[in-house]
N, C-alpha and C positions, 0 to 999 in steps of 0.2 A: 641504194644502194652508190651507184656515182657518186654523190653528193658527201656518202659518208669516206668517202676513200680521198673525196679532193680535202675536207677537213684533218683526216688525220694530216697527210700529206705537208699541209700550210703550218699543221702541228710539227712533220720530226724538221722542218724545212727553215721554221722559226726557233724552235730552240738549238740549231750543227747554227744559225746564226749570233750565240749567243756567246763569245771567248770563256776560255776558260784560266784563271786564273789562279800563280800559285804553284803550276807544280813541283817540288821539289825535279834537281835536273841532274839527278842522283835516282831514285824513281824513274822515271823516262827513259836514258839508253840501259839502266835493265830487263825492261822493261820492250824496248827493244831490238837488244843484246843479247841479257841472258847476262852480263858480264854488270859487275858491283864498280863502286864506283867505292872506291879510296879512301877519305877526309884527310888531311892533310892529321896528322899527332902530335904539334909542339913537345907532348914528351918521351915523343924516342926520337933516338940519337940518328937512327937513317932516316927521317923526318928534316933535326936539324940541319945536317947535311947539303939535304936533298937540298934546302930554303940559299942556307952559305953559297953552292955552287949559282943556283942561279941567281943570285941576285949580280955577281961577278958575271951571270951571264947577258944581264939588262947594261953590267955600266961599259962591259966590251963591246955591244951592240951603241949603244949612245955614241960610245966614242970613235965608232967605223963611221956610221952615217952623217956624225959632221964633221969631221975631216973634210968631207964635197958639199955634204946634204942630200936631197931629193927632188932631181928638178919634176914639177908636176904643174901641171892647169890647176886643181883645186885640192886641197885639201883631204877630201876623202877620198883620193886616190894615192895614198903616201900609202894605208896596208897593204896593196903590193907589194909592195919594196919592202915591207918589215922581216917579211918571215922568209929571206936567204938569207939573209943576217941572222936571223937568231941560230940558223941550219946550223952556219958558219961558227954563231961562236959557241954553241955545245958543241963540234966535233970539235977547237978548237983548246973545251977546257976538259976532253977527256971523253962524254959520254958523248956513244954513236946515240947520232940521229936523222930521220928516217921521214918524207911520209909517208903514211899507214900501210900494211897492211888491211886490205878489205877480208871480209867472209873468205871471201872465194882465191886467196892468194896472191892479189894484182895489187901495185902504188894506186894510188888513188888522192890528186887531187886538189880535189874541191869535193864539200862540206870539210862538219864539224869532227875532226880536230883537224889541226892544220899541222904538225908534225907529232910521231911520238919518239922518244931519245930514250936505252941505258943506264940508270946509274949503275955509279962504282960499286952497288949491292948487288947488280945487278937482273932487276926489275926492270917491264921498262912502265915507262906516264906518257901520260901524252895533250899534249900542247897551245894549244889557243893559241894564233896572236894578233894581236888590236892594236888600236892606235884611239887621241882621245885627243878633240878641244876641249883645254879647260871651264871655259868659257856658257858647255851647253853636258859637263860631266852630273850632274844635280840635273838632266831634267828628263824627260819621258820618252825622250828620243831612241830609237830600237837601236839596238847594237850586235845581239846575239840572235844567232841564229841554227835556229838544230832543223834538219830535218833525215824525216821516219826514207828509210832505203833499205831496198833489195838487198845492196852489198854492201852492208852498212865499217862503216871502219874502224869503229868498238873492238874488238877482236881477245880481251881479252879482261880480269879486271885490275882496277890500276888506277893510278893516280888524277885528276886531270887538274892539268896548273891554269893558268891563264898567264901570257905576259901582255902589257900595255902599254904601250908609250903618250905620252901625250907629247903631241908634233907644234912649230909657234913655224910663221913665216917666218921667214932673216935672205931678206930680198929679192934678188928678180935678173931672171934671165934670157931673155931680147923675150918671147911670147908667154913662159913660163916664168912662177913663180919657184925660190931657195925652198926644202923646208929641209928646220933641225928637229932636235930631240928638246926637252928640257927638261924630262921629267919621268920614273917610271914605274911602275905600278908592281907585284904577286899574286895574285889573284890566288882563291882554290877554287875553283868551280861547283866545287861537292854542295858550293851549301849555297850557289844560286837559284831560281826562285823564275820559271817559264811562263808562259800565257802560250793559247793556244789560239789563234783566228783560222774557222774556218774560210775556202774558198770554194769558186766556184770554174773550170777550165775547162776546155777545149782545146783539144792542134787543128794544123791545115787542112788535113783529109775533110773533117766533121764543116767546121769555116767556110772552106773555098765549095765545100760539093753543091752537083748543080739546080738543087733546087733548092738554094738561098740566093742564086744570082740573075737578079732582075738582069742585066746589063754589064760588058761588060768592050772593053777596045784596046785596041792596038797606038 
C-alpha cells in the first residue's frame, strides 16, 4: 500500500515538473480574475484613437528620459525607472493614470499590471511597462511575469497594453552608466502566450526550525 502511494506521488510530482506552454494571457486573466481581456480592434475608432495617444506618450517618455538619461549600474535596472515617466506622460495628455487598485480597493505597486489609465472615452485600460535590449529581443530570455494573487490588480474588463523601450548605453558618470531610449514599441498583450513553470518553496519558520539545525554559533 505504501509503495502504491509513493509511486502515485512520484507520478504527480513528475507531472508538475513539466511546464505548461502557450497559454493565452486572456484565458489566464479571466481564470484568475473573472474579467475579460479586451483585444485591440484596428477597425474601432476609439481603439485607433487610444493607440495614437499611446504613441505620443511613448515619444514623450523618450524625450523626457533622454534629456538627462537614467543612471544605473546595469541595464536591466532601468525598467524600475521607466514607470514614473510613463505615468507622468499619460497624465500630461489627459489620460488619468495611476497604480492599479486591487480587488480589496487598495493600490498595489508590485505585480502585473504596472499601471491603469482612463482614456477619453471613460474606459479603463491596463498598461505594463517594459524595457529591452535589441541584442536579445529575439531570444527566449524570460521578460514577462504574472503571478496569481489573492488580491489581484485586474478588477475590470479592459484592454491590456504593453509599452516597451529599447535602452542603450550613452556614457558613464562616476560608477554608473547613463542609459537613454533609442526606440519604443506598443503591444497588444491580449495575444501574448504564457508558460507556467511550477516551483517548490518554503519559508523561514520551516527552514530554520529546530529539527533542521545541526549547529549554530554567534
